Backbone as a ProteinNet text record, in pm:
[ID]
protein_1_A
[PRIMARY]
MTALERLTAICEMLDDASYQPKGDHVIFRRKRKVFAYFLNDHHGDGIVSVCVKVLPGDNERLIQSDAKRFYSPAYIGSRGWVAYRLDEPKPDWSEVKELVKGSHQLTQQPSTP
[TERTIARY]
915.4	876	793	680	593.8	650.9	596.9	640	613.4	499.6	468.4	565.3	598.9	694.4	831.5	875.6	1005.9	1003.4	896.1	884.5	878.4	802.6	792.4	928.4	1006	1140.5	1229.3	1218.3	1296.6	1253.8	1124.1	1072.8	1102	1098.9	1123.2	1267	1358.5	1497.9	1517.1	1416.8	1428.4	1383.1	1444.3	1411.5	1264.5	1205.1	1068.1	964.1	991.8	897.2	791.2	669.3	559.2	471.5	383.1	293.9	154.1	59.6	-80.7	-149.2	-190.8	-264.7	-400.7	-440.9	-572.4	-627.6	-680.8	-728.4	-610.6	-612.8	-503.7	-387.8	-399.4	-297.3	-231.7	-113.6	-43.7	13.1	0.1	56.2	178.9	291.8	415.2	439.5	466.7	484.2	614.1	663.3	769.4	703	684.9	603.1	464	418.6	284.7	287.6	405.7	415.8	429.2	350	354.2	476.2	552	665.3	651.6	556	534.2	395.4	343.4	219	245.2	195.9	192.3	51.1	38.6	-92.1	-105.2	-217.7	-246.4	-381.7	-380.2	-503.2	-585.5	-519.7	-583.6	-694.7	-815.7	-933.5	-944.6	-902.6	-917.3	-821.6	-706	-611.4	-524.6	-529.4	-452.7	-303.7	-259.7	-116.9	-79.5	38.9	98.1	217.4	219.7	326.2	356	465	498.1	500.2	440.4	439.9	529.2	614.3	707.9	710.9	748.1	767.2	907.9	920.2	1050.6	1068.5	1187.1	1214.4	1134.3	1105.3	1025.2	1081.9	993	1030.4	1086	1133.8	1190.8	1085.3	962	858.3	840.2	835.3	819.4	940.2	1059.4	1181.6	1186	1148.3	1148.5	1047.9	930	827.6	874.7	934.6	985.5	1100.1	1179.8	1296.1	1256.4	1145.4	1105.2	957.2	870.6	726	672.5	753.5	708.7	717	814	830.8	766.6	769.6	721	591.9	503.8	383.6	341.3	251.3	200	79.1	89.1	-21.8	-140.4	-259.8	-380.9	-375.8	-427.2	-444	-315.2	-204.4	-83.9	30.4	16.6	121.9	149.7	44.9	61.4	125.4	137.7	198.6	339.4	405.1	545	569	470.4	485.5	500.8	567.4	581.9	557.1	503.9	480.2	577.7	626.8	718.9	646.3	634	561.6	641.2	577	637.8	587.5	492	436.1	502.2	593.6	669.6	774.6	817.7	921.2	1048.4	1095.9	1222.3	1234.3	1153.5	1173.7	1314.6	1372.4	1506	1489.7	1507.9	1483.3	1583.7	1703.4	1797.9	1748.1	1686.2	1627.9	1507.2	1424.6	1310	1359.9	1464	1519.2	1566.1	1634.4	1682.2	1565.9	1463.7	1346.2	1276.3	1260.2	1193.9	1277.5	1407.8	1495.2	1489.5	1489.8	1481.9	1351.6	1241.6	1112.1	1107.2	1162.3	1170.4	1248.8	1360.1	1441	1364.8	1283.2	1205.5	1105.7	1062.9	968.9	1038.4	1170.6	1245.3	1262.4	1235.5	1252.7	1127.3	1145.4	1027.4	943	812.1	721.2	731.5	711.6	710.3	566.2	538.8	399.8	347.2
1706.7	1567.6	1557.9	1491.4	1476.5	1372.2	1370.7	1271.4	1129.9	1108.7	976.2	937.7	1029.7	999.9	965	1037.4	1007.5	870.8	843.8	715.3	600.9	617.9	513.9	487.5	592	574.2	493.3	518.6	442.8	296.5	272.1	134.9	56.7	123.4	54.1	4.2	54.7	8.4	-123.2	-168.7	-288.3	-412.2	-526.6	-652.1	-688.5	-733.5	-786.1	-686.5	-558.5	-459.5	-426.8	-414.5	-370.6	-278.8	-208.3	-121.6	-125	-93.1	-97.7	27.1	118.6	236.8	196.2	260.2	239.8	377.1	447.4	583.7	676.3	743.6	833.2	759.7	630.5	550.3	456.4	405.8	309.2	200.7	76.5	-38.3	-84.5	-95.9	-146.4	-287.1	-379.7	-520.4	-576.8	-676.2	-764.2	-900.1	-940.4	-1058.2	-1031.4	-1107.1	-1082.4	-1012.2	-987.3	-926.6	-774.8	-705.1	-559.3	-514.5	-420.6	-364.1	-214.6	-149.6	-6.9	34.2	134.2	198.3	347.5	407.2	552.6	593.5	680.5	726.4	875.8	914.6	1054.9	1086.5	1155.3	1195.3	1072.5	974.6	849.4	877.5	841.6	865.8	1012.2	1103.6	1245.9	1304.4	1237.7	1289.1	1403.9	1431.4	1541.9	1517.6	1393.9	1360.3	1285.6	1316.1	1240	1167.1	1034.5	956.8	828	765.7	631.2	545.4	427.4	333	215.9	176.7	66.5	-25.5	-149.2	-248	-228.9	-238.1	-225.9	-341.1	-354.6	-459.4	-435.6	-541.4	-526.6	-417.6	-327.5	-220	-95.9	-109.2	6.9	112.7	71.2	170.4	263.8	208.7	290.8	380.8	327.1	407.6	523.5	497.2	602.6	712.9	673.5	770.7	854.1	789.6	861.9	955.2	916.4	998.3	1123.6	1117.9	1233.7	1221.9	1264.4	1251.6	1346.2	1439.8	1526.1	1453.4	1362.5	1288.6	1151.9	1084.3	946.8	939.9	848.3	821.5	677	631.9	495.7	495.8	427.3	427.5	344.3	389.8	317.7	174.4	84.1	-57.4	-138.7	-84.8	-165.9	-125.7	-14.5	30	-71.9	-135.2	-234.9	-363.8	-376.1	-496.6	-469.9	-366.1	-342.6	-247	-167.1	-70.1	69.4	156.5	296.6	381.8	501.5	593.8	710.3	752.8	866.6	974.4	1092.1	1201.7	1258.8	1261.8	1319.7	1461.5	1506.8	1640.5	1744.3	1701.9	1794.9	1863.8	1984.1	2051.2	1966.2	1951.9	1885.4	1743.4	1650.8	1511.5	1466.4	1382.6	1329	1206.2	1225.4	1116.7	1004	1031.3	920.9	834.2	895.4	818.2	738.2	799.9	728.7	606.6	625.9	515.7	401.9	433.1	329	257	330.7	268.3	174.3	219	137	12.3	29.7	-85	-185.2	-136.2	-225.3	-302.4	-235.5	-301.3	-406.3	-371.7	-464.9	-589.7	-571.3	-685.5	-773	-711.3	-789.3	-882.7	-848.7	-936.5	-1062.9	-1062.4	-1180.3	-1282.9	-1242.1	-1333.6	-1418.1	-1545	-1631.1	-1583.4	-1598.5	-1561.3	-1660.9	-1611.4	-1702.5	-1732.1	-1855.7	-1892.6	-1825.4
-2334.1	-2315.2	-2186.1	-2193.4	-2075.7	-1979.7	-1858.5	-1759.6	-1810.8	-1873.5	-1927.3	-2038	-2125.4	-2232.5	-2175.2	-2075.3	-2013.4	-1945.1	-1871.4	-1803.2	-1903.8	-2010.3	-2113.3	-2175.6	-2202	-2259.6	-2165.1	-2035.8	-1936.9	-1940	-1935.8	-1930.6	-2058.3	-2172.2	-2298.8	-2311.7	-2231.9	-2236.2	-2161.1	-2087.8	-2005.5	-2081.7	-2050.1	-2117.2	-2101	-2209.3	-2209.4	-2158.7	-2164.8	-2114.4	-2219.1	-2171.8	-2257.2	-2173.6	-2240.3	-2164.3	-2221.6	-2134	-2170.9	-2115	-2202.1	-2155.1	-2099.9	-1992.3	-1930	-1895.5	-1993.5	-1970.9	-1943.4	-1829.4	-1791.1	-1725.1	-1710.7	-1644.1	-1744.7	-1708.7	-1793.1	-1703.5	-1748.5	-1677.6	-1754.6	-1686.7	-1746.8	-1693.7	-1785.4	-1748.3	-1803	-1733.4	-1781.9	-1797.1	-1921.5	-1953	-1896.1	-1798.4	-1743.8	-1608.4	-1554.4	-1421.6	-1430.8	-1353.1	-1349.5	-1270.7	-1328.2	-1254.2	-1231.1	-1297.1	-1273.2	-1321.6	-1253.2	-1294.2	-1307.5	-1414.2	-1425.6	-1388	-1288	-1243	-1265.7	-1322	-1347	-1285.2	-1170.3	-1101.1	-1061.7	-1001.6	-961	-859.6	-892.6	-807.6	-766.2	-855.4	-829.5	-728.1	-706	-605.2	-656.4	-788.1	-845	-857.6	-835.2	-834.4	-961.9	-1015.1	-1125.5	-1065.6	-1081.1	-1016.7	-1092	-1050.6	-1093.4	-967.2	-974.8	-863.3	-899.7	-805	-827.7	-706.9	-732.3	-626.1	-570.2	-437.1	-372.6	-274	-222.8	-125.2	2.8	77.2	199.2	291.7	332.7	423.7	356.3	232.5	163.2	132.6	109.1	81	200.4	319.7	440	461.9	439.1	456.6	357	233.5	132.6	167.8	210.5	247.6	366.7	465.4	583	545.9	448.1	410.3	332.9	257.3	177.1	140	230.1	210.1	102.6	55.2	-54.7	-188.7	-200.4	-326.4	-323.7	-208.9	-198.8	-117.6	-156.6	-77.3	-99.6	-14.3	-24.4	-118	-231.5	-326.1	-274.8	-307.2	-268.3	-320.7	-241.7	-274.7	-275.8	-325.4	-341.7	-247.9	-180	-87.9	21.4	71.4	177.4	127	-6.4	-64.3	-117.2	-61.9	-96.3	-211.2	-246.1	-353.9	-294.9	-369.1	-330.5	-454.7	-433.6	-543.9	-534.2	-650.4	-661.7	-741.1	-682.5	-748.5	-864.3	-979.9	-1099.2	-1124.7	-1043.8	-1059.9	-969.3	-886.7	-803.6	-890.5	-852.7	-932.4	-943.1	-1062.9	-1092.8	-1035.5	-1084.7	-1040.8	-1079	-996.9	-1023	-1112.3	-1242.6	-1338.3	-1325.9	-1275.2	-1252.9	-1137	-1037.7	-927.8	-976.4	-1059.6	-1117.5	-1195.3	-1274.4	-1353.1	-1263	-1153.9	-1061.1	-993.9	-954.5	-893.2	-990.6	-1113.8	-1215.7	-1246.4	-1261	-1287.6	-1172.9	-1049.9	-934.2	-930.9	-961.9	-964.8	-1075.3	-1190	-1302.4	-1262.7	-1192	-1147.3	-1047.6	-963.3	-866.9	-936.1	-1057.4	-1128.9	-1179.5	-1179.6	-1225.5	-1116.4	-991.7	-879.9	-864.6	-829	-810.7	-692.8	-706	-597.1	-485.2	-363.4	-248.2	-211.7	-173.6	-142.8	-18.9
[MASK]
+++++++++++++++++++++++++++++++++++++++++++++++++++++++++++++++++++++++++++++++++++++++++++++++++++++++++++++++++

């Protein structure tokens, strides 16, 4: 099973989840809100990852705790998103599942102005 197939299986278990392929990338949404991105060689970086929304400051803490697995994704990292590398040896799929579920739950919260 590919990384995308595993990620899609995780996302499909969540309420109101849908996905939209965009070339080598996939956008996962809950209704109209994005809760995850699958990136494959985004802008030629050679990385396969999933990007998720996290609580304020958690993206920086995750990156500091393990910079081999986590990084700040282009464009959205400054807005509270973190990327988890799926191309590293033995990704922790239970951790990926928790990150995706947490991001999905954040889409249920009302936006602040």
